[in-house]
N, C-alpha and C positions, 0 to 999 in steps of 0.2 A: 535446324536440320529437319528434313522431312522424315516421316515414318513410312514403312513399307510392310505389307502383309507377307512379302516374299512370294514366291511362286506357289500357288495352291492348286493341287491336283483336282480335276473334275472327273468323276467317274465316267468312263467312256460310253457305257450303255446302262439301261435299266431305269427303274422309276426314281432312283435317287440322284440322277444326273441333274446338276444345277442348270436352270434355264434363265434365271434372273439373279441379279446382284443388288442388294440394298445396302446403302451407306447411310448411317444415321449420324447426325452431328448435333451436339448439344452445347450451348454456351451457358455454363452454370455460373458465370460471373453475375454479380448483383447489379453492376452498372456500366461495364465496359464491353463494347461490341467486339466481336472476334472476326478477323478476316481469314477465310479458309480457302485453301487450294486443294483440289483433288485431281489426281490423274488415275484413270482406270484403263487396264490393258487386258486383252485376251491373248493367249498364246495358242497357236495352232501347231501341233508337232510336225506337220508336213512342211510348214514354212520356217520353223525354228527362229521366229522373231516376234517381238512384241508388236501387237496391233492395237493402237489406241481406240478405245470405244467411248471414252469420256474424258473431258477436261473442263473442270468447273472452278471458277473463282468468284466468291461471293462474301458479303458481310452478313454476319448473324448477330442481331441485337442481343443484349443481355437477357437471360432467362427465356431463350427461344430455342426451339429445335427445328431441324429440317431433315427430311428424308429424301434421298435421291435413288432412283431406280435405273438400272442398266440391264440391257439384254445380253445374254451370254451365248449368242449364236456361234456354233462351231468352236467353242472354247474348251480345249483339252486342259488348259491351265488358265488361271487368271491372277491378277495382281492389282492391288490398290495402293497408291502412294498418296500421302496426305500431309499437310502442314497447316498450322494456324499461327496467326500473329496477333498481337495486342493482348486479348484476354488469355490468361494462362489457365483458366478453368474450363477449357474446351475438351470435349470428349467425342472421339470419332470411332465408330465401330462398324464392322462389315459382316453381312450375313448373305449366304447364298441360299436360294430357294429352288426346290424341285418343281416339276410341272404341276403338282397338286397344291403348291403354295406352302409346303412344309420346309422348315429350316434344314438344309442339308449340311451346312458348315457355318461356323461363326469364328470371327477373329476379333477379340476385344483389343482396345487400344493398348492395354498392358502387355499383350502378346505380340504387338508389332515391334519391329526393330528400326533403329535409326539408320538412315543412309546419308551419305555426305551431300547428295544433291538429287533433285528430280531428274528423271529420264528426259532427255531432249526429245521433243515430239517434232518430227519433220513437218 
């Protein structure tokens, strides 16, 4: 079952508005590769719908990390859905950055919730 950050509010104005989203993935297994799927959405309150901004599926070798960067243009809210298969020692975390590159918000894997399925992307 995939994890979700849930809907995360992005400050509408000011220096602390997130403009980028970083997702870090770490396979801490000693010898088993991990297959990771990520779905990233922005929500525009005027549209009231999820807008996909990223969908990635990749294999991460043992003891390797990968960082993915997404742009949050016009995102009043955002959400990351993630799942991994094979290696059970996989850690996925989410950080939003403001325009100066400072961390605005973070969601650790332990703070994500299980959802019954990924959102269907049209």
